[in-house]
DRENGUFI-625795 format. One record per atom (N, C-alpha, C, O): y, z, x. Coordinates in steps of 0.02 Angstrom, whole numbers, plus 32768, in hexadecimal, padded with zeros to 4 digits. Each point is the difference from the previous one (the first is absolute). Example, Ala and Ser with C-alpha at 12.3 -4.5 7.8 and 13.67 -1.06 7.14 Angstrom:
% DRENGUFI-625795
7EE481868294;803B80007FD3;803C8000802D;7FFF80218034;80367FBB7FBA;803B8003802A;803780257FD9;803780088019;
% end
This chain:
% DRENGUFI-625795
28983DC8F4C3;800E800F7FBE;7FAC7FF67FDB;7FD07FE18015;803980537F9A;7FC5800B7FFE;801E7FF17F96;8036800D7FE6;7F8B7FD77FFB;801C7FED7FCA;7FB180007FC4;7FC67FF5800E;804680117FD8;7FB3801C7FCF;80197FE27FD8;803C7FFB7FF4;7F727FDB7FDE;7FF17FA6800D;7FD6800F7FC7;7FD7802E8000;80377F9D7FC0;7FA97FEA7FD9;80277F9D7FFC;80337FE17FF1;7F6280108038;800D7FA67FFA;7FD77FF77FBE;7FF37FD67FD4;800380558037;7FB27FD57F9D;800E80187FD6;7FE080317FEB;80717FAC7FE7;800480117FD5;7FF17FDA7FD8;80137FCC801B;7FCD801E7FA1;7FF77FC67FD0;804D80027FE2;802C802B7FF7;7FCD7F917FFF;80387FF67FB2;7FE47FF27FDF;7FC57FEF8007;806480147FB7;7FF7801C7FA2;7FC57F908007;7FEF7FD97FD4;800D8026805C;7FEB7FAC7FED;7FB57FFA8017;7FDB7FD17FF4;801580708036;7FA480178009;7FE8800D7FD5;8019802F7FE0;7F9A7FA67FFE;7FFB80437FCB;7FE080328030;7FF78007803C;7FF3802E7F62;8011803E800C;802B801A8038;7FF980258031;80447FAF7FAD;804F80498019;80127FFB7FB2;7FF87FE67FC9;803180588071;803D80217FAF;802C7FC98001;80157FF8803A;800C7FCB7F8B;80357FEC7FFD;80498014800F;80347FE07FFB;7FBF8063801D;8038801C8036;800E80048041;8016802A8027;7FD77FA27FD9;801B7FF1803A;80127FD78008;7FE07FCD800B;806C80387FF0;80197FF48023;802E7FFC8040;801C8034800F;7FF27F8F801C;8028801B8028;803080537FF5;7FF380318023;804B7FCE7F9E;8035804A7FF0;7FDC8034800C;8017802F801F;7FA17FCF7FC6;7FDC80397FFD;7FE680068035;801C802B8022;7FB67FBD7FF8;7FEB8005802E;801A8027803E;7FEF802B8028;80417FB07FCA;8052801D802B;8008803E7FFF;800980248032;7FF77FE57FB4;801B80587FC8;7FAB80218026;7FFC8010803B;7FE47FF37FAB;7FE0803A8019;7FE37FE48051;7FE3802D801F;80217F9C7FFF;80027FF9804D;803780558017;7FFF802A802D;80287FC97F94;803D803F802F;7FCA80358005;7FDE80138030;802580057F81;7FF0803C7FF9;7FB580218008;7FED802E7FDD;7FEA7FB48057;7FCF80078029;801A7FFB8054;7FD380188023;80567FD87FF8;80168016804A;80227F9A8026;80227FEC802E;7FB87FF77F9A;7FFA7FDB8011;80297FC78025;802E7FE97FDE;7FC97FF6806F;80517FCD800F;7FDD7FB07FDE;800F7FD77FD4;7FBB8031805C;7FCC7FBE7FF8;80017FFB7FC6;801680307FE1;7FCB7F857FEF;7FEB7FF57FEC;7FE27FA87FD8;801C7FD57FDE;7FA08036803F;7FE57F997FF8;7FEA801B7FD0;7FF280397FEF;800D7F697FEB;7FD480027FD0;7FA27FBF7FF6;7FD87FD28004;803580467FF7;7FAC7FC98004;800E7FCC7FD5;8022801E7FD6;7FDC7FA28014;7FF77FC37FBA;803E7FDB8011;80177FD47FDD;800680448063;803C7FF3801A;80027FA38010;802D7FE4801F;7F897FF37FBD;7FDF7FD37FF2;80387FE67FB0;802D7FD78007;7FC680447FBE;800B7FD97FE1;8028800C7FC0;8015802D7FDC;7FEA7F978029;80577FE17FEA;803480217FE7;803B7FFC8010;7FA380307FBA;803680107FB8;7FFF804E8050;80327FEF801F;7FBF80337FF6;8002804D802E;80517FD18032;803780158012;7FAE7FB57FF4;802C7FEB8061;805C7FC57FCC;80307FE28017;7FB4802E7F96;80357FE77FFD;803680547FE8;803D7FFB7FFE;7FA7803D7FF4;803280397FF9;8008801D8044;802680308008;
% end
C-alpha cells in the first residue's frame, strides 16, 4: 500500500500559525495536495482535542 503523508502540521493553537488552521481547512488542503494521511501537532492542547 502506498500513501502520501504530512505528519507535522500544527494547529491554529500553535504560536505563529494561521488561525485558519482548522480541521476542515487542513482537510481541504490535504486533498488538494494529494495527501492521504495527515497528522497534526498540538494534539495535547485542550481546545484542539475538543475539536
